[in-house]
N, C-alpha and C positions, 0 to 999 in steps of 0.2 A: 829526144834531143831537139832543141830549137835552133832553127837556122836564121842567120843574119840576113837582112835585106837592105839593099841600097838603091836609092832613087835620086836622079839628078834632074832638077827642073830649072827653067829660066827664072831670073829674078823678077817675077811678076806674081802678085798675090792671087790671081785668078787660078793658079795651079794648086792652091791650098786645098781645094776639094779633093784632088787626087791623093794629097798627102794624108788628109783626114781619113779617106777610105782605106788606105794602106794601114794606118795606125789601127783602125777598127778591126780590119781582117787579122792583123797580127795579134791583137788582144784576144781574139776568139779562142785561142789555145792557152790563155793565161788566166790565173785566178784574180783578175782585176775587175773591180765594180764599175758600174757606169760612171760614177763620180771620179774614179781613178782615171778612166779612159778620157773623160772630158777635160780633166786637169792636164793630161799629156797633150791633147789636141790644142788646148789654149796656150800652153807654154811653148810648143812648137811653133804656133802661129806668131807668137810674140817674137821669137827668134828670127823667123823668116822676114817678118816686118822690119826688124832691126837691121838685117842684112840689105834689104831693099832700100830702106831710108838713109842708111849710114854707109854701109860698105860699098854699095853701088849707086850712090847718089849722083856720081859724075858720068857713069856709063853702065850699060846693062852688063849682066854676067850670069853665072850659074851658081846654084846652091844645091849641095848634095846632102840628102837626109839618110842617115843610117839607122836602121832599127835592129837592135840586139836584144832579143828576148832571153830571159833566163828563168830558172824555176820559180822565183819569187817576185818577178817584176819585169820591167822593161827599161832598157837604156836607149835614149835617142841622141844621135850626134847630128848637129847642124853645122856644116862646113861650107865656108865661102872663100873666094879668092879675091875679095875687094879691098878697099882701103884698110890699112892696119889700124888696130885699135889698141890703146894703152890698157894694160891689165889692171890699172888702177880704177878704170871705170867699172870694172866688174866687182872688185873687192871693196870699193868705197861706197857702194850703194847702201843707203840707210835702210835697215829691214823694217818694213811697215806691214803688219799683219792685215790681210784684207785688201791689199793694194790692188787697184783695178788695171794697171797696165805696166809695161816695161819689165825691167829686171826684178823690181820689187814683187810684181805679181808672180814671177817664176819662182823666186825664192819662197814665197808664200804657199805655192801649189806643189812644188817638187820636194822629194827627200834628199836630192843631191843636185847641185847646179855648179859646174865648173867651166872654166875658160882656158883654152890652150892657144898659145901663140906658136904657129908652126913655121914661122920664118917665111922663106920663099913659097911655102905650100899654103899660105893663107892662115886662117884661124878657124878654130872649132869650138863650139859650145857643146857641153854634154849635160843632159838631164837624165835623172833616174827617178822612177816611181816604183815603190815596192807595193806588193799586194796588200790590200787592207780589208779584204773580204773576211767577215767574221767566221764563216764556215771554214775557210782555208786555215785560219789561225788556229781554230779549235782542233781541226784535223792534224795539223802540224804538232800541236801540243800533245795530242793523244798518242801520236807516233814516237815522240821523243821523250816523254815524261811518264814513268811507270807509276802513275797514281790514277789509273783508269776508273777505280771504284770510288774515288773520293769526290767531294763536291768541289766546285770551282773556288770557293772561299777557303776550303781546306788546303788546296793546292797552293793558293796565293800565300797563305799563312806559312806553309812550309818553304816556300821560295824565299820569303823575307827574312828567314832565320839565317841565311847566308848573306853577309854584306857584300856590297859592291865597292871595291876600292879603286879610286882614280889616282894615278901616280905617273911619274916620269918613266920612260923606257928604261928597262934593265936588261942586261945579257940574259938570254934565255927566252925573251919575249917574242923573238923573230918568227919562230915556228907557229906560234899562236896567232900572230898578225896575219901570216900567209894563209892560215887555215880559215880565219875569219873573213878575209877577202874572198877566198874560194867559196865559202858557205853563202855569201851574199850574192856573188856575181858569177859562179862558176869560173870559166876561163875568159870571161868577156870584159874584165876590168881594163880600163885604158892604160893604166901605169903598170906594165907587166913586171917591173922590178919587184913588186910586192908579192909576186909568186915565188920568189927566191929567198928563203930565209937568211942565207949567207949574205946576199946583196943587201937585205934590209939592215942586217947587223953592221955591215961594212959602210953603209951609206948614212947611218944615223950619226948626227953631228957634223956631216959634211954636205949632204944634200938636203936634209931635213932633221927636225927634232920631233920625236914622237911622244904622245901621251897615250896611255892605255887605261882601259877599265878592266879590272880583274874580279872574277867571282870564283871563289874557291881556287882551283888551279887552272882555270880557263880564262882566256883573253876574250871578252865579249864586247870590247869597243876599242877604237882607235881613232886618233885625231893627230894631224901633223901641222907643224910650222915649216913650210917648204921654203928653202933658201933660193933666192933668184940669183943665178950665175953673175958674177962680176958686179955685184951690187950689195948694199948693206940692207936692202929691203927683203922681206919675206912675206909669203902668202899663206893663208890657212887653207887646208884641204885634206884629202884622203880621209874623210870623216865617215866612219862605218860603225854601226852597232848591230850585234847579233839580232836577227828578226824576232828571236823569242823574248828579247829584253827591250824592244823599242817602246817608246811611250812612257818611260819611267824617269825621264829627266837626265839620263846618262850622258847624252850628247851635250847638254848644257853644262854639266859638271866638267866634261873634258875641256870644252871651249873655254871655261873660266881659267883653267890651268894653262891652256895654250896662250891665252892673252897675257897672263902674268909672265910667261916665258918671253913674249914679244916686247915687253915693257923695257 
């Protein structure tokens, strides 16, 4: 079982070395490559810089970094109590692959990047990186798919015979969504509502609109249009794909349907 770690530092970039060492030490127990670890370090540094330059531009303060390792990756929270920031600055950033700085760089490096306005308790950015180590993925596949004596091409051919359907949420999907969240994060996901199938069902259409990806009888992907309270605006988020099916364009297919819903 992986333990969460929390570190609170002054709003000064000279403390970044301590944060980097902590990230590396935490990753020692995870199946993350050096490239994955470096991406986490660079993204965390961008968020700390953002807090120093914008949240604490008028006065010094503190930044809390939370590390939450899980079986297939690492989640890092960067929490500050500085100047408020409009959520529009997070969701309106144009995505540019290979961007060298700022939120664009984080979007490019991370598998998930979210922003939370905590009201009187400041604001929090959440980033997640999944393991991309080829040995880890092969090991996971061998443990979960009973095609041990077949070649990789034969297994992929068999996989492709079952189509993936991307569609709107329907009653009965709630348990599959909760299980998908658990498979990806254990019990470390920030929006705990998604661990309760009944709450997922009751909240659909009121707090968010869900899009799912289904393969056979299994929910393997989820994307939501999250409604902003007392507003006509919605955010996109709660984007998850089963680790066994990542890299197949499923996330983009769900995003297309989410954007159509938002129109």
